[in-house]
C-alpha positions as CSV (number, residue, x, y, z in Angstrom):
1,X,12.7,-13.5,0.3
2,X,15.0,-14.1,-2.7
3,X,13.9,-13.7,-6.3
4,X,13.8,-17.4,-6.9
5,X,11.6,-18.0,-3.9
6,X,9.3,-15.1,-5.0
7,X,8.8,-16.6,-8.4
8,X,8.1,-20.0,-7.0
9,X,5.5,-18.5,-4.6
10,X,3.9,-16.4,-7.4
11,X,3.8,-19.5,-9.7
12,X,2.0,-21.4,-6.9
13,X,-0.6,-18.7,-6.5
14,X,-1.2,-18.6,-10.3
15,X,-1.6,-22.4,-10.3
16,X,-4.2,-22.2,-7.5
17,X,-6.0,-19.5,-9.4
18,X,-6.1,-21.6,-12.6
19,X,-7.6,-24.5,-10.6
20,X,-10.3,-22.2,-9.0
21,X,-11.3,-20.2,-12.1
22,X,-14.3,-22.5,-12.8
23,X,-15.7,-21.5,-9.4
24,X,-16.0,-17.8,-10.4
25,X,-17.1,-18.0,-14.1
26,X,-19.4,-15.1,-14.9
27,X,-18.2,-12.9,-12.2
28,X,-16.4,-9.6,-12.7
29,X,-13.4,-8.6,-10.5
30,X,-13.7,-5.0,-9.5
31,X,-11.0,-4.9,-6.8
32,X,-7.9,-6.8,-5.6
33,X,-6.4,-6.3,-2.1
34,X,-2.9,-7.6,-1.4
35,X,-2.4,-7.7,2.3
36,X,-2.0,-10.2,5.1
37,X,1.5,-9.1,6.0
38,X,4.0,-7.1,3.9
39,X,3.4,-7.8,0.2
40,X,5.6,-4.9,-0.6
41,X,8.5,-7.2,0.2
42,X,7.8,-8.7,-3.3
43,X,9.6,-7.2,-6.3
44,X,7.6,-5.2,-8.7
45,X,8.2,-7.8,-11.4
46,X,6.7,-10.5,-9.2
47,X,3.6,-8.3,-8.5
48,X,3.3,-7.5,-12.3
49,X,3.5,-11.2,-13.2
50,X,0.7,-12.0,-10.7
51,X,-1.6,-9.2,-11.9
52,X,-1.0,-10.1,-15.5
53,X,-2.2,-13.7,-14.7
54,X,-5.3,-12.4,-12.9
55,X,-6.2,-10.3,-15.9
56,X,-5.6,-13.1,-18.3
57,X,-7.6,-15.7,-16.3
58,X,-10.5,-13.5,-15.0
59,X,-13.0,-11.0,-16.2
60,X,-11.6,-7.8,-14.7
61,X,-13.1,-4.3,-14.8
62,X,-10.9,-1.9,-16.9
63,X,-10.7,0.4,-13.9
64,X,-10.1,-2.3,-11.4
65,X,-8.8,-1.1,-8.0
66,X,-5.6,-2.9,-7.0
67,X,-4.5,-2.2,-3.4
68,X,-1.3,-3.2,-1.8
69,X,-0.4,-2.9,1.9
70,X,2.8,-1.1,2.8
71,X,4.5,-0.9,6.1
72,X,6.5,2.2,6.9
73,X,10.2,1.5,7.3
74,X,10.2,-1.2,4.6
75,X,9.7,0.9,1.5
76,X,11.9,2.9,-0.9
77,X,10.7,5.6,-3.3
78,X,11.9,3.8,-6.4
79,X,10.0,0.7,-5.3
80,X,6.8,2.7,-5.1
81,X,7.2,4.0,-8.6
82,X,7.8,0.4,-9.9
83,X,4.7,-0.9,-8.1
84,X,2.6,1.8,-9.7
85,X,4.0,0.8,-13.1
86,X,3.3,-2.8,-12.3
87,X,-0.4,-2.1,-11.9
88,X,-0.9,-1.1,-8.2
89,X,-3.2,1.9,-8.1
90,X,-4.0,2.2,-4.4
91,X,-1.9,1.9,-1.3
92,X,-2.9,1.0,2.3
93,X,-0.2,2.2,4.7
94,X,0.0,0.8,8.2
95,X,0.7,4.0,10.1
96,X,-1.0,2.9,13.3
97,X,0.0,6.0,15.2
98,X,1.9,9.2,14.6
99,X,3.1,9.3,18.2
100,X,6.5,7.6,18.7
101,X,5.8,6.5,22.2
102,X,2.7,4.7,21.0
103,X,4.7,3.0,18.2
104,X,7.3,1.8,20.7
105,X,4.7,0.3,23.0
106,X,3.1,-1.4,20.0
107,X,6.5,-2.9,19.0
108,X,6.4,-1.3,15.5
109,X,9.6,-1.1,13.6
110,X,8.9,2.4,12.2
111,X,8.8,5.9,13.5
112,X,6.1,8.6,13.0
113,X,8.6,10.4,10.7
114,X,9.1,7.3,8.6
115,X,5.3,6.9,8.2
116,X,5.0,10.5,7.0
117,X,7.9,10.0,4.6
118,X,6.5,6.9,3.0
119,X,3.2,8.7,2.5
120,X,5.0,11.7,0.9
121,X,6.9,9.3,-1.3
122,X,3.7,7.6,-2.4
123,X,2.3,10.9,-3.4
124,X,5.4,11.8,-5.3
125,X,5.3,8.4,-7.0
126,X,1.9,9.3,-8.4
127,X,-0.5,7.5,-6.1
128,X,-3.7,9.5,-5.7
129,X,-5.7,6.9,-3.8
130,X,-4.2,6.1,-0.4
131,X,-5.6,4.6,2.8
132,X,-3.9,5.2,6.2
133,X,-4.5,2.8,9.1
134,X,-4.6,4.2,12.6
135,X,-5.3,2.4,15.9
136,X,-6.9,3.8,19.1
137,X,-7.3,2.4,22.7
138,X,-3.5,2.0,22.9
139,X,-1.5,1.4,26.1
140,X,-1.4,4.6,28.2
141,X,-3.3,6.6,25.6
142,X,-5.6,9.3,26.8
143,X,-8.7,10.6,25.1
144,X,-6.9,13.8,24.2
145,X,-3.9,11.9,22.8
146,X,-6.2,9.8,20.6
147,X,-7.7,13.0,19.3
148,X,-4.4,14.6,18.5
149,X,-3.2,11.5,16.8
150,X,-6.2,11.3,14.5
151,X,-6.2,15.0,13.7
152,X,-2.5,14.8,12.7
153,X,-3.3,11.8,10.4
154,X,-6.3,13.6,8.8
155,X,-4.0,16.6,8.2
156,X,-2.1,14.4,5.7
157,X,-5.3,14.4,3.6
158,X,-5.5,10.7,2.7
159,X,-8.4,9.5,0.6
160,X,-9.4,7.0,3.2
161,X,-8.8,6.4,6.9
162,X,-9.2,3.0,8.6
163,X,-9.6,3.8,12.3
164,X,-9.9,0.8,14.6
165,X,-9.4,-0.4,18.2
166,X,-6.3,-2.3,19.3
167,X,-7.4,-5.9,19.8
168,X,-5.4,-8.5,21.6
169,X,-5.0,-11.4,19.1
170,X,-4.1,-15.0,20.1
171,X,-0.5,-16.0,19.6
172,X,0.9,-12.5,19.8
173,X,3.2,-10.8,22.2
174,X,0.3,-8.9,23.8
175,X,-1.6,-12.1,24.3
176,X,1.3,-13.5,26.3
177,X,1.8,-10.4,28.3
178,X,-1.2,-8.0,28.3
179,X,0.1,-4.4,28.1
180,X,-0.4,-2.2,31.1
181,X,-2.8,0.8,31.3
182,X,-5.2,-0.1,28.4
183,X,-8.2,2.3,28.3
184,X,-11.1,1.1,30.4
185,X,-14.6,0.5,28.8
186,X,-15.7,4.1,29.4
187,X,-12.6,5.6,27.8
188,X,-12.8,3.1,25.0
189,X,-16.3,4.1,24.1
190,X,-15.4,7.8,24.3
191,X,-12.4,7.3,22.0
192,X,-14.6,5.5,19.5
193,X,-17.4,8.1,19.5
194,X,-14.8,10.9,19.4
195,X,-13.0,9.4,16.4
196,X,-16.3,8.8,14.6
197,X,-17.3,12.4,15.1
198,X,-13.9,13.8,14.0
199,X,-13.8,11.6,10.8
200,X,-17.4,12.7,9.8
201,X,-16.6,16.3,10.4
202,X,-13.7,16.0,8.0
203,X,-15.7,14.3,5.3
204,X,-14.9,10.7,6.0
205,X,-17.6,8.1,6.2
């Protein structure tokens, strides 16, 4: 998306917000989450313009949490620094798996190494509040492989882990052609319980 298109989109968002402000009078904004795709494709200046408008129009907590989703393979170190300067104070990184075979089956554009690199870059850029997304119940994934994947992710020591089952959504490639060798109901439950136990043992709730 070019800079002009970005500015037009941001201006449209701000206009929508201005129209809806009366609906939220008296409320305090404690957190903002920018997701639904790859918001990190926007420039830092566009993000800053949007956040400045939010703060000007709404009653925001001084320590408001502002999260942006980041997909590995689309981010550069300098961009992360600029996003932090623009007001982003929390990142949610779509790792999904740290096994390259899994990532290939999922059709992801990044590798496990790239996921770790963007996490390291985020730390170096000064982000101290990071969520990592990971999926389980992947095609051809065994219970032991799910365990190894999660333990490797936890080893990075993120502040938060989002651990969720692969679901087949409508209008996606997997909906058109269901992947082979998905875990059965018994293994699915075992993966869920195993993941829940591991996360609790490592201090995640």
